[in-house]
C-alpha positions, 0 to 999 in steps of 0.5 A, spaced: 933 600 129 930 607 130 932 613 134 930 620 134 931 626 138 925 629 141 927 637 141 933 639 137 934 638 130 939 633 128 944 635 123 948 630 119 953 629 124 948 629 129 945 623 126 952 619 125 953 620 132 945 618 134 946 612 130 953 610 133 949 611 140 943 607 137 948 601 136 952 601 142 945 601 146 943 595 142 948 591 143 948 593 151 941 591 150 942 584 146 948 582 150 942 581 156 938 577 151 937 569 152 933 566 158 926 568 160 926 573 166 926 569 172 926 570 180 922 574 185 919 580 180 917 583 187 924 585 189 927 585 182 930 592 181 935 589 175 932 584 171 936 578 171 935 577 163 931 580 158 927 576 153 926 581 147 923 578 140 928 578 135 925 583 131 924 588 137 926 595 135 930 600 140 927 607 140 931 613 144 928 619 145 933 624 149 934 632 148 941 631 146 945 624 145 953 624 144 958 619 142 965 620 144 969 615 140 975 615 143 973 613 150 967 609 147 962 613 151 955 614 149 952 619 153 944 621 152 941 627 156 935 631 158 929 627 158 931 620 156 927 615 155 928 607 152 924 603 149 926 596 147 922 589 147 916 592 153 922 594 157 922 602 158 927 606 162 926 613 164 932 618 166 934 625 166 941 622 164 944 615 161 951 614 160 954 607 157 961 605 157 962 600 151 970 598 155 967 598 162 961 594 159 957 598 164 950 603 164 950 608 169 943 612 169 942 618 174 936 623 176 929 620 177 931 613 174 924 609 173 925 602 170 918 599 168 919 591 166 914 587 162 911 583 168 908 591 171 914 592 176 916 599 177 923 601 179 925 608 182 931 610 184 936 616 184 941 613 180 943 606 178 950 603 176 949 596 173 953 591 167 950 591 160 948 584 162 944 586 167 947 581 172 951 586 177 950 593 180 948 598 184 942 602 185 942 608 190 935 610 194 931 605 191 923 604 191 920 598 188 912 597 186 910 591 184 903 589 180 900 586 187 901 592 190 907 590 195 913 596 195 920 595 197 925 601 199 932 601 201 938 607 201 941 602 196 941 595 193 947 591 191 946 586 185 951 580 185 952 574 181 946 575 177 942 572 182 943 575 189 940 582 191 942 586 197 938 591 200 941 595 205 936 598 211 931 595 207 923 596 208 918 592 205 910 593 206 904 591 202 900 598 204 899 603 200 902 610 202 897 615 204 894 620 199 894 626 202 900 624 206 905 620 202 911 622 207 907 618 213 909 611 215 904 606 212 900 602 217 905 596 217 912 595 215 918 590 215 924 595 217 931 591 216 938 592 217 939 588 211 934 584 206 937 579 201 933 576 195 936 570 193 933 569 186 936 562 185 933 559 192 927 563 191 927 566 198 927 573 201 931 573 208 930 579 213 936 580 218 935 585 224 927 585 222 922 590 226 915 590 225 912 596 225 905 599 225 905 606 223 912 607 224 912 605 231 916 598 232 911 593 236 916 586 235 923 584 233 925 578 230 933 578 229 932 574 222 926 570 218 925 568 211 919 568 206 918 566 199 919 570 194 913 573 191 914 569 184 913 562 188 906 560 190 908 554 194 914 553 198 916 549 204 917 551 211 914 553 217 908 557 217 906 562 222 904 559 229 898 560 232 896 560 240 890 558 244 888 557 251 882 554 254 880 552 262 881 544 260 887 544 255 891 550 258 895 554 254 897 552 247 902 553 242 901 550 234 907 550 230 905 548 222 910 546 217 908 546 210 911 541 205 910 543 197 912 536 194 909 538 187 905 542 183 899 538 184 900 535 192 902 538 198 902 537 206 902 540 212 904 537 219 903 541 225 905 540 233 901 543 238 903 543 246 897 544 250 900 546 258 895 541 261 894 536 256 900 534 252 903 534 245 898 534 239 900 531 232 897 533 226 898 531 219 894 533 212 895 531 205 892 534 199 892 533 192 889 536 186 886 534 179 884 537 173 877 535 176 877 535 183 881 533 189 882 529 195 885 531 203 887 526 208 887 528 215 890 525 222 891 527 229 892 524 236 895 525 243 896 522 249 891 526 254 895 528 260 889 530 264 882 527 262 878 529 268 879 536 266 873 535 261 868 533 267 862 537 267 860 541 273 853 538 272 852 531 270 847 530 266 842 523 267 838 519 263 831 521 265 828 514 265 834 510 267 838 515 271 844 513 268 850 518 267 850 521 260 857 524 260 862 521 256 867 517 259 874 521 259 878 516 263 881 514 256 887 518 255 889 515 247 885 520 243 885 522 236 882 522 229 883 520 221 879 524 216 878 525 209 874 529 204 874 529 196 870 532 191 870 530 184 866 532 177 865 526 173 862 530 168 858 537 167 852 533 170 855 528 175 859 529 182 862 524 186 865 526 193 866 524 200 867 527 207 868 521 213 870 522 220 873 516 224 875 518 232 876 515 238 871 519 242 865 523 239 867 530 240 875 530 239 875 533 233 871 539 236 875 539 243 882 540 239 879 544 234 881 540 228 880 544 221 875 541 217 872 537 222 871 541 228 864 542 227 859 541 233 854 537 228 858 534 222 856 529 217 860 523 215 858 521 208 859 519 201 855 521 195 854 521 188 849 527 185 847 528 178 843 534 175 839 534 169 835 539 165 829 536 168 831 531 173 835 530 180 839 524 183 842 524 189 845 517 193 850 517 199 851 513 205 851 517 212 853 517 219 852 523 223 857 526 228 854 530 234 860 533 237 858 534 244 860 532 251 852 529 252 854 521 250 847 519 248 846 525 243 852 520 239 849 513 241 843 514 238 845 517 231 844 511 226 848 509 220 844 511 213 846 505 208 844 508 204 839 514 202 837 515 195 833 520 192 830 521 185 826 526 182 824 527 174 819 532 171 816 530 164 810 532 160 804 527 161 798 525 159 791 530 157 796 536 157 799 535 164 805 534 167 808 528 171 813 529 177 816 522 179 819 521 185 823 515 188 826 515 195 830 509 198 833 509 205 836 503 210 838 505 217 841 501 223 841 504 230 845 501 236 842 504 242 834 507 242 833 514 244 829 515 251 830 522 252 826 528 251 819 526 253 814 528 259 809 523 262 805 528 265 798 528 263 797 535 260 790 536 263 794 535 270 800 539 268 799 546 272 803 552 273 810 548 271 809 541 275 805 535 274 800 535 279 797 529 283 792 533 286 789 535 280 789 528 278 785 526 285 781 532 284 779 529 277 777 522 280 783 519 279 784 516 286 791 514 286 793 521 284 797 518 278 797 524 273 802 520 268 800 517 262 804 511 259 801 512 252 805 519 252 812 515 252 816 518 246 819 513 242 823 518 238 829 513 235 828 505 236 835 500 235 835 496 230 834 496 222 829 499 218 829 499 210 824 502 206 823 504 198 818 509 196 816 511 189 810 516 187 807 520 181 803 526 181 799 529 175 797 535 175 794 541 170 792 547 170 786 550 166 783 558 166 776 559 165 774 565 161 771 568 167 779 568 170 778 562 175 784 558 175 783 550 176 788 545 177 786 538 178 791 533 180 792 525 182 798 522 185 799 514 186 805 512 192 807 505 194 812 503 199 816 497 201 818 496 208 822 491 212 823 493 220 826 490 226 827 495 231 825 495 239 827 499 245 827 496 252 821 498 257 821 502 264 818 500 271 820 505 277 818 512 279 817 517 274 822 522 272 823 528 269 829 532 267 825 539 267 820 539 273 820 537 280 815 532 281 809 533 286 806 526 287 803 525 293 803 517 292 810 517 289 807 511 284 811 506 280 810 506 273 811 500 268 812 501 260 813 495 256 818 494 251 817 496 244 818 491 238 817 492 231 818 486 227 814 486 220 815 487 213 810 489 207 807 494 203 803 500 204 800 505 199 796 511 198 792 514 192 790 521 192 786 526 188 783 533 188 783 540 185 786 547 187 781 553 185 784 560 185 780 566 183 785 572 182 782 579 182 787 584 179 786 591 182 790 597 178 790 603 182 793 610 181 801 608 183 799 601 185 797 594 183 793 589 188 792 582 187 787 578 192 786 571 190 781 566 194 784 559 194 780 553 196 783 546 195 780 539 196 784 532 197 780 526 197 784 519 199 783 513 203 786 513 210 793 512 213 795 505 214 800 502 219 800 508 224 804 507 230 806 500 227 812 503 223 818 507 225 818 514 224 825 516 222 824 522 217 818 525 219 819 528 226 819 535 224 811 538 223 810 546 223 803 548 220 804 555 217 802 558 211 808 555 207 805 548 207 798 550 208 796 548 201 801 542 201 798 535 199 802 532 204 804 536 210 809 531 213 816 533 213 819 526 210 816 519 207 815 515 214 809 518 215 803 519 209 798 524 210 791 520 209 783 522 209 779 527 206 781 534 207 780 541 205 784 547 205 782 554 204 785 561 204 786 568 202 793 571 199 794 578 197 800 581 193 801 588 193 806 592 189 806 600 189 810 604 185 814 608 191 817 601 191 813 598 197 811 591 197 806 587 201 805 580 201 800 576 206 796 569 207 791 567 211 787 560 212 785 554 215 785 546 214 779 542 215 779 534 216 772 532 212 772 524 212 776 518 214 782 518 219 785 524 221 793 523 221 795 528 225 790 526 231 793 518 230 800 518 234 806 514 231 811 512 236 815 519 236 808 522 237 808 527 231 801 530 231 800 532 237 800 540 238 801 541 231 794 545 230 792 539 225 790 534 230 783 537 230 777 537 224 778 544 224 785 546 224 788 553 228 788 559 223 795 561 220 797 567 217 803 571 215 805 578 212 811 580 208 813 587 207 819 590 203 821 597 202 825 601 198 830 603 203 832 597 205 827 594 211 823 588 210 819 585 215 815 578 216 811 575 221 807 568 221 802 566 227 798 560 228 791 561 233 788 556 236 781 555 232 777 556 239 780 561 243 784 564 239 790 564 243 796 564 240 800 558 239 806 560 235 809 567 232 815 568 228 817 574 227 823 577 223 825 584 221 832 586 217 835 593 215 841 593 210 844 600 209 850 602 206 853 603 213 848 600 218 844 593 218 840 590 223 836 584 224 831 582 229 827 576 230 822 573 235 819 566 236 814 564 241 811 557 241 806 555 246 807 549 251 808 542 248 809 537 254 809 531 250 815 533 246 819 535 253 817 542 253 812 543 259 812 551 258 811 556 253 817 558 250 819 565 247 826 567 245 828 574 241 834 576 237 838 582 235 844 582 230 847 589 227 853 591 224 855 598 223 861 600 218 864 606 223 869 608 217 871 605 210 876 600 214 872 599 221 866 595 222 863 593 229 858 588 229 854 584 235 848 579 236 844 577 242 839 572 244 835 572 249 830 567 252 824 571 255 821 566 258 826 564 263 829 571 263 836 569 260 841 570 255 842 564 251 847 567 246 851 573 245 857 576 241 860 582 239 866 584 235 870 589 231 873 588 225 879 592 220 880 591 213 884 594 208 889 592 202 894 590 206 891 589 213 886 585 217 884 585 224 878 581 227 877 581 235 871 576 237 867 574 243 861 569 243 857 565 248 851 561 248 847 557 253 841 554 251 836 552 256 832 547 253 838 543 250 843 538 254 849 540 250 854 544 251 856 551 252 860 555 248 864 561 250 870 563 246 874 569 245 878 570 238 883 574 235 885 574 227 891 578 224 893 578 217 899 582 214 898 581 207 903 576 203 907 576 210 903 572 215 897 570 219 896 570 226 890 567 230 889 566 238 883 563 241 881 562 248 875 557 250 872 559 257 869 554 262 871 548 257 870 543 263 863 545 265 
């Protein structure tokens, strides 16, 4: 043990006194050793026990130290500092009475504990085992920035501390005006912390914002800050909607062990009754899984009836789900496990009584409009990728056919590997396997009108008569889109591609390539035909003859093999221009691909290649189809010019323009499959449409990009996509614009053009405003809008948001929602949602 005075010389008698004082203080501290410190670190002004290394030394600094042997009192005064085993006590004066075994510290008392907590007080009167005591004018600061204050605190039985007229907050004091009240605080008549039960109880609590009381609770409790998880009620949340009414959700959390827990919740809706929920979660060293269930007996199913009842355009059958079922519910589970550093196994599965239960009742983890139920195994190597999964697609809208046509995918498999190949090249190996089953065909979203007779937004019989069709029949049954057939379909694909790049002395870059692909397939799929008047969900039909059309059944019952071989060369000649302050690369590109014709066009289902957008991103793709069910065939040349510019000022420019030419064989994009893919793509003619794109970057955070497709004969704009974004320290904005020419075959009889803008503004360090707007230019209608205001600091967050969507080109539900979120750090999170027009 060492002791020293810091301001006065110590004489012989002084050293003896100092030694006695040191022995007394050592005994005081050592009496409290034994168990490790426990309890609520955030509100523990006096540690219940002290864990000090056996060889720890006590250091005492003071202006004067005296020892009264008769009274057995040690007094240290003037800048007293005691250091012992990571504890530090600072005060103007410290008195220890060996007979009463009490320590009294006065004058700007500060105690720093090993866990980082800082306790400030005017005075402290405690027993030498730190079990009981009284602290006057207490203030506590914890490492996680929470704070307690009280006029006085009493500690009893070594584990219960009572704060009289206590205050708790997680907010920092204002630096400029520390005397001001924090943003929020809980002011209570009494705060009791039970270290043994690890709970903090508030009696007569008022929640104050900027010192003004806003809410009062006669009693509430929370786990102490040392508790990571504790059983108990969580903060209720509130919802409201036209169809469900007002809803109050009360959750209860069960902390069952360190690795698993559960939450049960009950929500009462004033119009629909009681909804019960339960969720179980368990974590492991390499992953986790969850189980969820929810259900209710719905009081008023008809509240969800739509104002307009969508009908199938062919059969006229209602597409609204049946809401007469009152017993509704769901079961869901998720999981993810890392088998090792390369392999991951997981699942996300939803089963429910009807297609939109989880979305309607906002069941957490399963409330997405588009949810995929799946089980998967993935692997990622240095030069390989493996993905195997079984899937079911959950479309949680209130359009019945959206869900009915979704298939079971059992399974889908993708494998990719890259290896060094012969002749110094590189070989990429791909494999794909899919098996699907669908219970109902898709008869939606097609237009029977012949594009030649589509005039001014109508299918014109008069135009058909004038064209020589005496019957005035303006429809073509071969434009009947069969996007999705019912039945079973299996396909396995294996392909390999070799390529190698050479650079000549003159700078020409040549990349020869060759590929070979084979498919095995089995299809047993069909769809019923139709006989009756032609109907269309988008247009008024002006047929003077009121004709009846007949479309035969479609049936595919076949199996076999198909293959495709391709060879070609890619030639590029980059020209580099170094100028003062800039560098430019101009690169003419030509590509030639030779291959036989695609086979079985229209005789096989097309499930994964129905998306086809021709632009500069796939101009030089060997196969421009988006999936495996279609194979591009025939001989084709792709040509273009690419430019890249870099400027010392920080600006960059990248541009590409080009065209594709069908040279020989069958043009796969002109031979339509059952889904009519290729029509209006810009590739169905021997000379494709022109495509181009430009992207500009600036040093000030502004970016700009535009892509377009122009008719090869008239230069009419077929498609334009524009985007621009700016991101600054306090302001950000994004602009988008899309224009797509009419595609009657796909159910879009008129041009489409939509624009969108989103922006956010940092009003202050804490306040942020944001909003977005989507506008349908062709229909002169707002299709989406949202705006919100958010506040975030170290102790408080607030979000207020409104969102609305209404897509004129879809039959899915409109979404209108108002949401408020409030979070008081360490205390509670509250939320309120109001869905408008839910029954429309």
